[in-house]
Each structure stands twice: as C-alpha cells, then as structure tokens.
N, C-alpha and C positions, 0 to 999 in steps of 0.2 A: 665907736665902730672902727674896725680896722680896714686895711687894704691888703692887696696881694703883692705889694712891691717887694716883700722880703722873700717871696717864693716865685711862682710863675705868674708874672703880672700881665700876660697877654694871652689871647685865644685865637687860633687860626681856624678859619672856616672857608669853604668854597663859596665864592661870591655868586656864581651862576652856573647853569648847566652848559658847559662847553663840551661839544662832541669831538671836535677835530683839532683842538688847541690844548696847550698846557693849562691845567686848572688854575684859575685866578683865585688867589687867597686874599681875604681881608684880615687885617690884624686888629683885634678888638682889645683896647686897653681896659683892664678890669679894676678900675678904682671904684670902690664901694661908696655909693651915695647914702644908702640906708638899708637896714635889714628889718623886715617886717616884724620878726620876733626879736625883741631886744635881748642882747647878750653882753655880758660884761667882759667876755673873753674876745681877744682878737682872733683867735683860732677856734671858731665855733664849729660844731659838727651836728649831723642829723639833718632832718628835713627842714629846709629853709626856703623862703622867697626873698631873693636879694635883688635890689635895684642898683644898677651901676650908673656912673656918670655918663652922660650922653644919651640915656634912654634905654639901654639894654636891660633885659630882665632874665633872671634864671630862677626856675622853680624846680627844686629837686634836692638830692642828697649832697651834703658837704662832709668833708673830713678834714679836720684841722684847718679850717678856713678855705679849703680848696673844693671845687666841684668834683665829686668822686662818687660814682654810682649812677643810677638812673636819674634823668632830669630833662627839663625842657628849657632851652635857651632861645630867646627871641631877640633878634637884632633890631636896631632902630629902623632899618630899611624894610622890615617885614619878613626877612629870612628867618626861618625857625629850624632848630635841630632838636629832635626828640630821640633820646637814646642814652647810651652809656658814655660816661666820662671816666677818665683816669687822670687824676691830678691836674684838673683844668683842661685836659685834652680830650676831644671827642674821639673815643676809641672803643671798638666793639661793634655791637649791633645798633643801628640807628636809622632815623628817617629825616631827610632834608625836605623842606617845603619852601620853594622860592616864591618871591612876590608875584610872579606871573602865573602861579598855579602848578608849575612843573614840580615833580617829586622824585625822590630817590629813597629806596628802602633796601638796606643790606649792610654789608660790612663797611666799617669806617676805621681808618688808621690816621692819626695825626690830623684829623679834621677834613680828610679827603676820602672819596670813594675808593675802597680797596677791599678785594675779596670777591664775594659773590653778591650781586644785587640787581635791582630792577630800577631803571630810570624811565620816566614817562614825560614827554614834552607836552605841555598844555596847549600850545599854539598849533602844533602840527599833528599831534596824535602819534608821533613816532615814539616807539618804546624799545628798550633794550634790556634783555635779561641774560646775565652771564657773568663772566669774570672781569674784574677791574684790577688795575695796578696804578697806584698814585694818581687817581682821578681820570684814568684813561681806560677805554675798552681794551682788554689785553687777555688773551686766552681764548676759551671757547664761549660763544654766546650767540644769541638770536636777536635780530632787530626786525621789527615790523614797521614799514614805512607809511602805513595808513591805518586808520581805525578799523577798517573792514578786514585787515590782515590778509589781503590778497597780494600784497607786495612785501617780500621778506628775504632775509639772508640768514642762513644758519651755518656756522662754521668758525674758523679761526680768525683771531684778531691780533694785530701787533700795533700797539700804541695808536689806537683809534682807527687803524686802517684794516680793511679786509685783506688778510695776507695769510697764506697757507692753503688749506683745503676748505672748501665751503660750497654750499648750494644756494643759488639765487633764483627766486621766482618773481617775475615781473607782473605788473597789473594786467597785462595783455594775456597772461598765461604762458608766455615764453619762459624757458628755464635754462639755467646753466649750472653744471655740476663739475667741479674740478679745482684747479689751482688758481690762486689770486696773488697779486702783488701790488701794493699801493692802490688798493680799491679798484683795480681793473683785472680782467681775465689775463692770466699770464702763466704759461706752463701747459700741462696736459689738461684737457677739459672737453666736455660735451655740451653743445648748445642746441636747443630744440625750439624752432619757431612754430608755434601751434597752428595759427591760422594759415600761414603760408605752406604748412606741410613740409618743412625742411629740417634737416639735422646735419650738424657738423661734429665730427669726432677727431680730435688731433691736437696739434700744438697751437698755442696762442702767444702773442707778444704785445704788450701794451694795449690789450683790448681787441686785437684783430687776429684773424687766422694767419699764422706765420710758421712755416716749417712744413712737416709732413701732416697730412690730414685727409679725411674722407668726408665729402659733402654729398648728401642724398636729397633729391627732390621727390617727395612721396606724393604720387598722383592718386587721388581718390575719386571714386564715383559719388554721385549724389546718394544720400542715405548712409554715408560713412563707409561704404565698401571700398576696399583698397585694391588697386590694380596689382597684378602679379609682378610686373616689372616696373622699375623706376629709373629715372635718370640718376647717374651716380658718377662722381669724380673722385679718383684716388691719386694723390700725388703731392706736388710742392705748392705751397702758398707763400705769397710775399705781400705783407701789408694788406691782408684781406682779399687778395685776388689770386686766381689761378696763375701761377708764374713759375716756370721751370719745367721739369719733366712730370708728366702725369697721364693717366688713362681715364677716358670718359666713356662710360657705358650708357648708351642711349636706350630709352625704354622700348624703342622700336626694334632693338636687336643689333644695331650698328655699334662699332667700337672704334674709338680714335685713341691711338697711343703715340705720344710724341711731345714736342716742345710747346710751351705756352708762354704768353706774355700779356699781362693786363687783361686776364679773363678771355683771351682769344687764342686760337690755334696760331702759333707763330714759330717758324723754324722747320726743321725736318720732322715729318710725321707719317703715320700710316693709318688709313681709314679702311676698316673692314666692314662691308655691308652685311645685312642680315643673311643673305644667301651665299656669303663667302667670297664675294668679289673684293679684291684688295687694291687700294689706291695708295701709292707711295710717292712722296715728293716734298717739295718745299711749300710751306703755308705762310701766308702773310695776311694779318688782320682777318683771320678766320677763312681766308680764301686760298685755294690751291693755286700756286703760280706755275709750277712745272710738273704736272702729273706724269707718272710712269704707269702706262696702261697695260704693261706686259702681263700683269698678274690677273687680268680679267679673262675668264674662261669662256664667256659667251657674249656675243654682240647684242643679244636681245635684252629687253628690260624685263627680266623674269621676276617671279614672285607672285603669289596669289592676289596680293593687294597692290601690285604695281604693274599690271598688264596694260600698258599705255596704248591708246589708239591715236597715234599721230601720223598715220600714213599720209594724210593729206598734206602734211608739211614736209615729210621726207621726200615726196615726189618733186618738191621744188629744189632739192639739194642733189648735187652730183652723187651718183651711186658709190663712188669710191670714198666719199666722205660720210656716208650715212652711218656706218658702224661707229665711227669716232663721235659723231654727233649724239648718237644714242647713249654712248658711254658717258659723255660729258653731262648730258641731261640727267642721267641717273646719279651722277656724282653730286649735282646740285640738290637733287631730291634727298640724297643721303645726308647732306649737310643740314638741311632744314626739315628733316623728317619729323622730329618731335614737335616742332613749331607748327608745321602744316597739319599734323594730326590734331593738335590742340585747337587749331582754328576750325577744323572740320567738326570736332566734338562740340565746340562752343556754339556754332551756328545751327548744328543739327538739333540742339536742345531748345532753341528759341521758340516760344509759344507753347511749350509743353509744361504741364504741371509736374510735381515730384514723381520720380520713378526710381525705385530702389536699384535698378540695374543700369540706368543712365545710358541706354543703348538705343540710338535712333539713326535712321538714314537721313542724309541731307536732302531736303526737298528743293525743287526749283525755286520756290518762294524764298527759302532761306538763302539759297545761292545768290539770288538777285540782291538780297539784303547785304550780303558780303561784298558784292561788286560795288554797290552804292556807297557802303561805308568806306571803301578804298578809292572812291571817286574814279573808277574805271570808265564810267560813262562820260567822263570829261576828257577822255583821251581820243576823241574823234570817232567814237563808236557807241551806238546805243545798246541798251540791254536786249532789245528785240533782235538787232543784228547779231549779237552774241549768241542768241538762241539758235540762229540758223547755222552758226559755225560749229556748234557742239555736235560731235558725231554720234551716230547710233540712234537718234530719235527721228521719227517721221510723223507726218500728219498733225493731229491735235496735240500729241505729246510734246511737240517743240515748245509750245507756249503755255502748257498746263502748269499751274502752280503745284500740282500734286506729283509730278514726275520726280522720281527719286534718283539720287546720284550716289554711287559708291565712292570710296576714297580715291581709287585709281581713276575713276571717271572725272572727279574733281581735278586731279593732277593733269589729266589729258586736256581738259577744258582750259585750265590756266596756261598751259604751255602754248596752246593754239591762240589764246587771247594775247599772250605776251608777244608772239610772233607778229600778229596783225598790228599791234600797237608800235612796237619798237624795231621791227626788221629794217625799215628804211634808215633809221638813225644809226643802226649798229651793223650795217652790211659789211663794214670793214673788219669786224671781229672774226677771229679764227674759227670759233665755234659759235655759230650764229644762234642756234636754238637755245643752247645753254646760257648764252650771254643775255638773250632777251628774257628768258624765264628767271634768271637770277636777278635782273634789274626789276622785273615786276614784283618779285617777292620782297626784295630788299627795300625798294623805294616806295612801293604802293601798299603792299599788304602788311608787313610787319609793323610799320609805324601806325597803321590805321585800323587794322582788324580788331574786333571786339569793342571798338568805340561806336556803339550802335547809334545810328541817326534815324530820322524819320518818325512817323507817328506809330507804326505798328508794333515794333519790337523793342522800343526804347525802355519801356517799363514792364517788368515781367508779369505782374498781376494783370495789368491791362491787356497785355498781349495774349495771355491765356483766355481772356474773355472775348477778345476781338476775333481770334481765329475760329470761333464757333460760327461766325457769319461768313466765312470764306467760301464754303461750298455754294450757298445760295447766290452770293455775289459773283462767283465764277459763271454761273448760269446767266446772270444779267449781262456780264461782260461779253459772253459769246453771242448773245442776241444782237448787240450793237457793233460787233466786229464786222468788217467788210473785206471782201477779197482784194488782195494786193496783186494786181495784174503783173507786176514786175517779178513776182515770185510764184507764178502758177496759181494754184488753188489755195495758197496760204492766206488765211483770214486773220487780220490784225486790226487794231484800233489806233487811230491817230489822235493827236491833240484836238484837231478840228472836230472829229467825230465824238470825242468825249464831251466837248463843249455843246455840241448839238444834242447829245443825250440828255443833258440837264434841261435843255430847252424843251425837248419832246416830253419830258416828265413834268413840265411846268414847275420846276424847282427854284427858278430864279425869282427873287423878290428883293425888297429893300434891305434885308439882312444879307442874303447871299446874292450879291450883285455879280454881273458879268466880269467886272474888273477884279473883284476879290477872288472869284472862281479861277480866273486866268492866272492870277498870282500863284494859287495853289498848284495848278496844273504845271506851270513852268518853273516851280521852285527848285527843282533838282537839276535844271539845265543851265549851262553857261550862256552868256550873251545877254542882249537887251530884251527884257520881257515885254517891253512896249512895242518892239518890232515884231508884229504878229507873223509876218511872212517867214521869219527865221525859225518858227516853232510849230506852226499849225500843222505841217505835214510830218512831224516827227512821230514815230510809232511809240506807243507806250506798252509796257508789260502789265500783267495783272497786278503786280505789286504796286506800281505807280498809280494805277486805276483805284485800287483799294485804299491807298493812303490818301488820295484825293477825297474819297468818301469819308474817311475818318476826320479829315480836316473840315469837311462840310458839316459833320455831326457836331463839331465844336461850335460852328457858327449858327446852325439851325436850332440846336438844343443847348443853350448855354448851361454851364455847370449849375448855376443857381436854380434854373428851371428844373433840371434833372433831380437835384436834391429835394426840391419842393415836392415833385411827384413821388420821389422815393419815400419821403416822410408820410405822404398820404397812403401809399401802398403798405408801408410797414404798420401804420395805424390800423388799417382795415384788416390786416392779417395777424394782429397781435394775439388774438385769442387762439388762433390755430397754432401759432408758434409756441405758445405756452404749453400746449399738450403734445407738440411734436417732438419726439425724442431724437430725431435725426439732426446731425450737425453738418453744416455745409462743408464741402471739400475745400481745402486751402490750396491756392495756386502760389507756389513760391519757387523762386529760381534766383541763384546768385551768380553774378558775373565773376566774383573773386575766385571761385573754384575753377573757372574756365580760362584763366589767364596764366596758367602754370608755364606756358611756353615762353613768357617774357623772361629773358635771362637777367635775373636780379644780381645786383652787386652789393657786397657788404660795404658799409660805410662806418667810419670810425666815430665812436661816441664815447663820452665819459660816463661812467656809472655815477648815479646820483649820490650825493652826500645827504645826510638827513635833513639839511636845510633846503635841498633842491626838490623840485617836483618830479614826478615819474616821467613826465613828457621829456624833460631834459636828459634823463638817464637812459631811456629805452634805446638800446642798440637795435640794429636790425637790417632788413633788406629793403631795397628800393623796389617797389612793385607798383607799376602804373596801371590804373584801371580807369575806365570811363563809366560813370554812373550818373544818369540824369533822371529826374522825376518828371513824368508827364502827367499832369493833373487833369485827366479826362476819365471820370468814373465810368464803370461798366453800366450804370443806370442811364447814362447819356447814350451809350450804344443801343441799349434796349429801346429807348424812346425814339431814336433816330431811325433805326432800321424797321422796327415793327409798327411805328405810328406814321412814319413819313415815307421812307424810301421804298420798301417792299410794297406797301399799298399803292404808291404812285406807279411802280413798275407793273403791278398786276392790272391796274386801270389802263395803262398804256397798251398792254397786251390785249385786253378786252376790246378796247376801241379799235386797235389795229385789226384784230380778228373780224370784228363786225364790218369794218371798212372793206376788208378784203372780200368778205362774203357778199357784201352789197355790190361791189364792183364785179364780182364773178357772176352774180345773178343778172346784173344789167347787161353784161357781155353775152350771156346766154340768150336773154330776151332779144338783144340786137341780132344775134345770129339766126334766131328763129324767124324774126321779122324779115330778114334778108332772104331766107329760104322761101 
C-alpha cells in the first residue's frame, strides 16, 4: 500500500463554524494505513474506501492515488465533508457537518466555504444563506438569528460584517433599512419602532442618529386609527440626540424653530403657537429665559380649546401685570401642550372598554385619580377643597364623579391649584402664575402622571368592571353626606362620617375591624394614622369613598371565596353556556399607547452578533411606564356589592324609614293628646 508523500500529502479542512473570525483550518496528514480493496499499485484509481493513520477515513473516488471526484471524508474528531475533491483538495460543491451538528452546504474552495452556500448553527439556530469568500460571509446574504425567523438581516456583507446596504428586522418588530458599517447602522437609513409608534429617517453614525434627520412620533387612537397630526422633529442630531439647529412640529399645532442641545431647546429660538402667537428669545434646558413678547397680537388666551377661566387669580394681581401674566401662562401651556393633552387623553380613557375612536371627556372621577397619582393632596390641600376651587360648577356638580371637564377646563383647574399650592413660596418670581403652573407640571405631574395608584383604575380589566357599580355607590355616598356649615349648603362626607356609615350598616366584624377600616380610610393621607384627631374631620371625595369600598371587598370577600363561588356559578350555568352563541365583551386597555408624551431618548447599543441574544442587540428608545397587576377579580365585586353592601344599605334605608314613620306617628299622637 502506498502513501501520498510523493504528491499532496496533506488535506486542509475548516475546523469549526466561525462566524466573525478567520476560518480555522486543520491540516490532515494523509498517510495510508490500509485500503479496503487490495491494490498492487501505489497509485490506485476508482471507488475506494481508504483508512489513514490517526483514524481518518475516506470513501469515494480516487485518481492515481489521490482523492478526486465525489467522496465522503470523516476526520477522527467527527467532522465530515461530503462533496467534490480535486487532487486531495475539497473543491466544488460539498457539505460540512461539524461534531456539534452545525452544517454548511454550498461552494467550497481549498477546503473552506467559498461561493454561495448555507450555514446553520445547531446550538443557536442561527442560519446564513448567501455568498462566502475564503470562509467568511462576503457579498449578499440573509441571516436568521432565531429558528422562528422573526429576527433577520438581508443585505450586504464584508468579511463577516454587515456592511453596505441592508434591512434588519428585530424580534420586537422594529426594522431598519439603510446603510451599515462594521455591524452597526452607519450612513443613510430609516428606523421604525413598531410598538412605540416612532420613525427616524436620516443619517446614522456608529449606530446612533447623527447628522441631518427627521424623527416622527406617530400618535394612534385605540383600534389602530391614526391621528391626523403627529409630533415631528427635523434637523440636526448628535450621538442620538437632538442637537444643533432644528424645527419641532407639535401635534397640537405649535412650532419651535431654533437651537437644541441634548434633546432640549437650548439657545436662540422661536416658538409659534397654534393661533399664530410668536415667542422669540433665549432658551435654556427647554425653558425660555428672556422672552420677547412683542410679537403677541392679543393679551387673551384665545383658541377654542384654551379659553381659560382664571379670573379669580387675575384679580389678585395688579391690573398692569395681568396681560403679561396671561401671556406667560400661555407660553408654559404651549411648551407642554402635547404632554398635557396626552395626560388628558390617558385619564379620560380609564375605566372604559375598547372604543374605535378613543374620544372621551375627562370626568371628575378621573380628574381626582390624576391628582392623587401626582400626590397633589399631599400639598396641604384636600381633593374636596380643590372641588370648591374649580370655577364653573355649582351645587351637586361640585362633588359629582360624573361632572365632565374639557381640556381647557383641566388647564384652568391646574393653574388655580398650582397658585394655591406654590404662590407663597414663589411670590418673589416675576411671573407668578406661570412660575407656579410650570412648577406644578414639571415637579408633580410629568414625573408621576400615568403611574396609576389606588384600587380603582390600577388594572384596566378590573376598572371596567368596577365602574359599573359607581352610579349606585354615588347614591349611597349622598345619603351619608352631611351639610358642611362652613360652606353654606355644601354636603360632603368626612372620615368620621365614613367610619360611622360602616357601623350603621353593621359591616364591622372580626375580618373587617375598626382598625383595618381606619387604615384603608387614611391610606392616602400623610401623617400618623393612629392620631385620629388629625384625620377624622378631613373631607373625602367619592373616589376615596369608592376605593375604601373596593378595599373592603378584598377583606370581606377573599379571592379564594370568590373563585369558589365563581366555580359553582359556572357549573350551574354550563348547559346554558354550551347553547349560548354570544361571546362576552372584552375589556382591554393599554397604558403603553397613552404614554406617548414621555420624551424618549435614543440610547446607544451594539447590534448582535450571531453568538449574542436578541436582548443584547435591540436598540431603542427609553419609555417609562407604570403597570401594576391588582389581583381582585370581578367576581369578588359582584359578591361584595350584591350580597353584602347593597343589601345592607337597603336594610338600613328600610329601618331608617320605619323609624322615621314611627317617630312621626308618635309625634302626631302626642300633638293630638295635647289638643
């Protein structure tokens, strides 16, 4: 038996599937140990099965003692190559199978991947189909980063790097189409953030927006309907932030043109309101420092949705300063217009099921929720006192949860609230109303709005079920309200009266004790809950009253009991459900669509290599939301209100009515006897 020492005595093969490095080759010495078919010639030809020293095996065609033609070579470490050979060199079409199960099928030159082929990694499921050059992805090709093929790149490659033009789809659904360099977005390109509803078209550098570009915030209604106008910025970017000169078109109609720094208006700029008012001056950290008010044509806060009712505050300011105060307040509103509208939109949808048009008026109940989320009632003023400050409402409307508020009425209320909270601390400010309002929005509202607290609105499906009991509970609330002599005929409820109500309804027991009930009543207030005198005379709104009831539902009707009752009810109704073709309506509501006003920032991130996970690669925007699960099923509400609370209230009314009738009859008898 002969050897290959006189000709090509070694064989080069790729040792493993390297994606981002030079291909590693192993050199196989081909000293023949034995040939299965005996041959008296050293240079045998034809089909042979040859065993080499070290344990390598080749089954296939030979020509003059060399592997030539189709064959299967198996290396001692488990690597196999099945394909074409030319004079001991794997060249032509072939398939590599590595010990870990990874495979490559396609063109091969000098023992390495070259030409067109497909590589699949057994461990990660990553696959690449396209052009190769000397063992590297080079040319046009497509890589899928997961087995479900929801994450992929299609485009140009240069020596294993995404470089040139290509399209990238991330597992989140976000997409980028444009130029690449060294695996990152670089050059002209378009990025779309699907869930955030945002899009950027322009220049990129090392994976970040850099140079000229346009960023659009696409605002959508529930049901997928898109608003006609969107927030849009066109101008300079630096390292992923608005920086340089640019124009911002606000969805509300206002326009800012000027200088930017680190995503904020900074330098000389011009802000034009929806109704044509122009503010020119120097901006610093998104605030106007030296406004030029000469371009304002009217001292009034005009516009159909900005007719403010703040006369009660203007009377406290010298008449010569009132016009300037109004203009400065309007300027603050213009600055925060899109954010305030988004807050209004978010809270006006709380408690509502899906609506294709997503158009609701803000109710007083939702307004109270906003104030509580922003901890306004911790600023030395109660929600009931705020009710009395809001202009335009009289009588029962003041405290009714059903009273609606238009957007300009919300603005008026917030300006008045801000003045009552901060006027003493900011009396030295040049523009008092604007300074107080700006502080309320910046310090209290923007950091806290949409982070829903409390029992009622925290979880959307539960809220949709709970609001169905609001009307009946409002009737109960009014029965136990008492006249507050300090405010004329104004009827309200105090913490003391709320505690007495539960006693009158015989609701207190070893589960719902007085101490536990008091903790629920005072949960939203600052101070020592054990100091009864500091809370007993505080007035509560209907929202606070209703959330105490929801807390009691959790105590009186534990989840396990409600679920047990639910099982029994479902069992008894199973036959009817099988023949009933109706499907229950679904209550769904997402906070994510309602937080578009949060000014997101782009953050730098590296695109994943095939060895990395999608989570490390996904670029994106910072979007802060607050979502909490409140595990109180609607079955608990049904059991509490229909089996406990409403029956107890009706019994109380019946007993009270009989007692009153009895006293009236006794009084009549006494009067007759005296006659």
